[in-house]
C-alpha positions, 0 to 999 in steps of 0.5 A, a space after each residue: 471775514 468769511 461773510 464779507 468774502 462770500 458777499 463779494 464773490 456773490 456780487 462779482 458773479 451776479 452782475 445786475 443788468 437794467 433795461 430802459 425804454 428806447 427813445 427816438 428823436 427827429 434830426 435833420 442835418 445838412 453839412 452840419 459841423 459834427 461838433 454842433 450835431 453832437 451838441 444837439 444829440 446830447 440835448 435830445 437824448 440827455 447824453 454826453 460825448 467826450 472827444 478831442 477837439 482836433 478830430 471832431 472839428 473838421 468833420 461834417 454830417 448830413 442826415 435826412 429828416 426822420 426819427 432816429 434812435 441813439 444807436 442809429 444816429 451814432 451809426 450814421 456818424 461813424 459811417 460818414 466820418 470814419 470815427 468810432 463812438 464807444 459807450 462808456 456807460 449808459 449816458 457817456 460816450 467817447 468819440 475817437 479815431 477808428 484806430 485809436 483807443 477811445 477816450 476813457 472816463 478820465 476825460 469825461 470832463 472838458 479838455 481845457 488844453 489839448 496838446 499840453 507840451 505834446 500830443 498825448 498830453 492834455 489838461 482837464 480841469 485840475 488834472 494833466 492826463 498823459 497817454 505815453 504811447 501817443 506822446 511825441 518826442 520830448 527833449 531828452 526822453 526815450 520811449 516816453 518814460 512816464 516819470 521823466 515825461 512828468 518832469 517836463 511840467 512846471 513845478 515838477 522837479 528832480 533835484 537829484 536828477 533821477 526819474 523817480 525822485 519827483 519833488 512837487 511843490 516842496 513835497 519830497 518824492 515819498 509824499 507822492 501817491 503812485 498807483 498802478 491800477 490801484 496798486 500802491 508803488 513804493 519803488 517806481 524806478 530802475 537803476 536807482 531811480 534813473 528810469 521809470 519802473 513802468 513800461 511806457 509802451 503798455 497802453 495806459 493813461 497817467 493822471 497827474 494831480 497837484 491840487 484840488 485832489 479828489 477825496 478818494 485819494 489820501 495816504 500822501 500829502 503831495 501829488 497823485 500819479 494814477 496810472 491806469 492800464 487799458 481795459 480795452 479788449 482787442 479784436 485781434 492779437 496785437 504785439 508791440 516790441 522794442 529795444 533801446 540801449 538799456 533794455 528790450 521789451 514786449 507787450 502783447 494784447 490777446 482776445 480770449 473771448 470775442 469782446 468779452 475776455 482779453 489778456 495783456 502781458 508785458 515784460 521788460 528786461 535789461 541786458 546791462 549784465 551782459 553788455 555795458 553800453 555808453 548809455 549804461 556807463 554814463 548812468 552808472 558813473 552818475 549813480 555810483 560816484 563816490 563809491 567803489 563800484 567801477 568797471 561793471 562786467 559779467 562778474 560785477 553786474 547790475 540788472 533790472 526787469 519788470 513784468 505786468 499782466 492784466 485780464 479783462 472780463 466784460 460779460 455785458 455792457 454794464 459790467 467790467 472786471 479786471 485782474 492786474 499784477 505787476 513786478 518790478 525788480 532791481 539787483 546788484 552784485 559787485 565784488 572787489 579784491 585787494 591785498 590789503 582789504 581782501 574780498 569785498 562783496 556787496 549785494 542789493 535787491 529792491 523789489 516791488 510787486 502787487 496785484 489788484 482786482 477792479 470791478 466796475 458796475 453800472 446800474 441803469 443810467 444813474 448809478 455806478 459802483 466801483 470796487 477795488 481789492 489790492 495788495 502791494 509788497 516792497 522789499 529792500 535787502 542790502 548786504 555788505 560782506 568783507 573777508 579780509 582773511 579766511 578767519 576774519 569777516 565783517 558783514 553789514 545787512 539792511 532790510 526794509 519791508 512794506 506790505 500794503 493791502 486794502 479794499 475800497 468801494 464807491 457809489 456814484 449817482 448822477 442826479 441830473 446832467 449838472 449834479 453828480 454825487 459820490 460816496 466811498 469807503 476804504 479799509 487799508 492795512 500797512 505793516 512796515 519793518 526794518 533792521 540793521 545788523 552788523 556781524 564779525 567773527 567776534 561780535 554780532 550787533 543789532 544796530 536798529 530794528 523796528 516793526 509797526 503796523 496800522 489799520 486805517 478806515 476812510 470814508 469820503 463824499 464828493 460832489 460835482 456841480 456845473 452851472 452854466 460857466 461855473 464848475 464846482 467840485 467839493 468833497 471831504 475825507 475822514 481817516 481813522 488810524 486805529 493803531 494810532 488812535 488818531 483821526 484826520 478830517 480833510 476837506 477838498 474844494 475846486 472851483 472853475 469859472 469860464 470868464 470867456 471862451 478863452 479865459 478860465 479862472 481856477 481856485 482850490 483848497 485841499 487838506 491831506 495827511 500821511 502816516 508812512 514816509 521815508 527817512 534817511 538812515 544814520 547807518 552809512 553804506 556805499 549806496 548813497 541813493 538808497 540811504 532811505 527807509 520806509 517808516 510808519 508813524 508812531 505818534 512819538 518820534 514820527 508824527 502824522 504828516 499833514 498839509 494844507 494847500 491853497 491855489 489860484 490860477 488862470 488859463 488863457 487859450 486860443 487856437 495857437 496860444 496857451 498861457 497857464 499861471 498857477 500860484 500856490 501856498 502850502 503848509 506842512 506839519 508833522 515833518 521830522 529831521 534825522 540829524 545824523 550827528 552833523 547838525 550837532 556832534 552829540 545829537 542823534 535825536 529826531 527833531 519835529 517841525 513844520 514848513 511852508 512852500 509858496 510858489 508860482 508855476 507858469 507855462 507859455 505855449 505856441 502851437 502851429 500845424 507842424 511845430 510847437 514851442 513852449 516855455 515853463 518857469 517855476 518860482 518856489 520858496 520852501 522852508 522848514 523849522 524844527 524844534 531846537 535847531 537854528 534857534 527855532 528859525 525857518 531855513 531853506 529845505 535841502 531840495 529848495 530850488 528857487 528858480 527853474 526855467 525851461 524852453 523847448 521846441 518841437 518840429 515835425 516833417 512828414 515822418 520825421 520829428 525833432 525836439 530840443 529843450 534847454 533846462 536851467 535852475 538855481 542850485 540847491 542850498 547846503 550847510 557849513 560845518 566848523 572844525 568841531 563838526 557844528 553847523 555854522 549856518 543852516 542851508 545858507 549857501 547855494 550850489 552853482 546854477 544847473 543847466 543842460 541841453 536835451 535833444 530827441 528825434 523820431 522817424 516812423 519808417 512804416 505806418 500801415 494798419 498791418 504793422 508799424 515801425 519807428 526808430 528814435 534817439 535822445 541825447 541828455 545833456 548834449 554839451 556835457 555840462 557836469 553841474 554840482 547838484 549836491 554836497 553831502 556830509 557822510 559820517 565815517 565809521 572807520 573805528 569803534 571810537 568813531 561811533 562815539 565821536 562823529 567824524 565826517 567826509 564832504 562828498 560832492 555829487 555831480 549831474 549826469 554827463 552826456 547820455 545818448 540813447 537809441 530805440 527801435 519799435 515795431 507793432 503788428 
């Protein structure tokens, strides 16, 4: 191990620089459209400019006939247009407004749809790219919450109405790979997932992929949510601070060495432990329904916080180094006291922390190397303590811990302007443990306990090829799970054809695998939203999950209209089902099975200079089949939502903006039990339809270079529709005999009621 560490340190401290001959070419532009001029420059210098159409389209440029170097012609463009041209590497350049962050490598591909639902959301080939700090008001979303913003997209749903519980194309929330600067996130939420655990006011870019995924991404079989904080080193100190009805936050960007070393710090802290606003009370009512958690105060409190730091180092134009750390924390402490039950205290701590080291090195104009070191740790600790008298007590404790660390490196080679090849290797290690213990003054029982670890070696190759109106992306990933002595081969393919300037055809295929997942525990506690634990595949009870997905889509875009249709078929195997006794009174075993999802995502959007309206529709049919259940027949998954519809409208008046949206979807399925606790039918019944109206507004009260300020509001479920969103059978453990003979209580869970929120932000 020492030689490897020594080599990494040596390479990190000895960046390689290359030189190349300065080229000159003749140019002669007279009131030429900038987009046309950029195209000519690209051809002459074999470079590529990335930009958003709306900022380039109105610009023109004029230069006298003579020879220019690339640096000189770029300087002329900046001088005449007030735009900023930023080199990304030796060949790629970003064109942006002077007061905006330049477009990064994620947008080097052509942006297919600019303003996808909102400014700050763009669609690029098989990706949707979000810049939360630029997003305009979305219906019901406060402060551009990252995960809530994603739920505005077709095909992204949260059946339990949480921010972090994203179900994408039949996949469960634990099947989404969520990364923060390469750090694996296992609990990306606050307040039991009701809001995102990522501060949306940090300068960041979110890449969302649900098809044709790059082969560098493995580990999960559903979507990829890759969050990258900015690498930009500011010229001056910048501070962004704000407060809403749940928390306050601050974000600082400070230059330490001019254009060479920069520091970013962010912190967000709730004040719900001191002040319970109407927003918190509404969220708490939804989260803690069917529990004894009532009347929060300074004794009974829930609090959350998150912090991040990033150090950027850029010794030269070809070398980028960054160190990132993040910490997300949730704490609950609740005590009740009655004459019959005595003192009853429950404590819960959920923590996700991690760090990463990123090194990006450019070698000449052709080669690029990326290296990542990361570490992530997730801890869940829940204690339930009941003291009936001074001499009697009952204690239940649940622990779940995950550590995830690894190193990965890739080399990218640009063969020419049309062909790009990438090779990479990844080494990762996972350790997962859980335990359930029950104690009293007379007895101590370990109800369940397990600890597993795994080491995975992964290699991948990726090829991009552009041929006139065709765009081909093909790759493959190979995983070897050493602890399981198993492997998986995962081909990936994405093909795009520009039929006309307005009509685009897309198709893709991908295979993925997953060895870490969440299961619902059979030991009941009072926190129904947290009755899940992370487990690792063991090739026995918990097999490796594998999925194959095929997609077919069309995009039609004009200056004012967008039509986006995507059909998909997904097959999954290696899934499991804990029966908890309610499927069969004497059956507490694990059933293995497989499933499929077929669906259709549709978006229709109309754009105008000061307003925008859009409609989304999703059809989804998700079914699973398990051994020895339901006569081995398929039945709907618990989160199956057949039809989902949304229509939204956005309007801007000078410094004011308003957005409203109506959301509707069919109810989830549920099973019926007979008098003997046997299942009469597997998910054949449906809950009533769900619907709500959301409103958001914003006012920019000051917009100057020295400082800016804005205020806003959001109203979630404006007409206070309390829909039934879940019907669950919770096993009761009232007596010792109930551990042998199962008894159940039906619990109905309702949606969030009307939830207002307000915010104020200033930046300077």
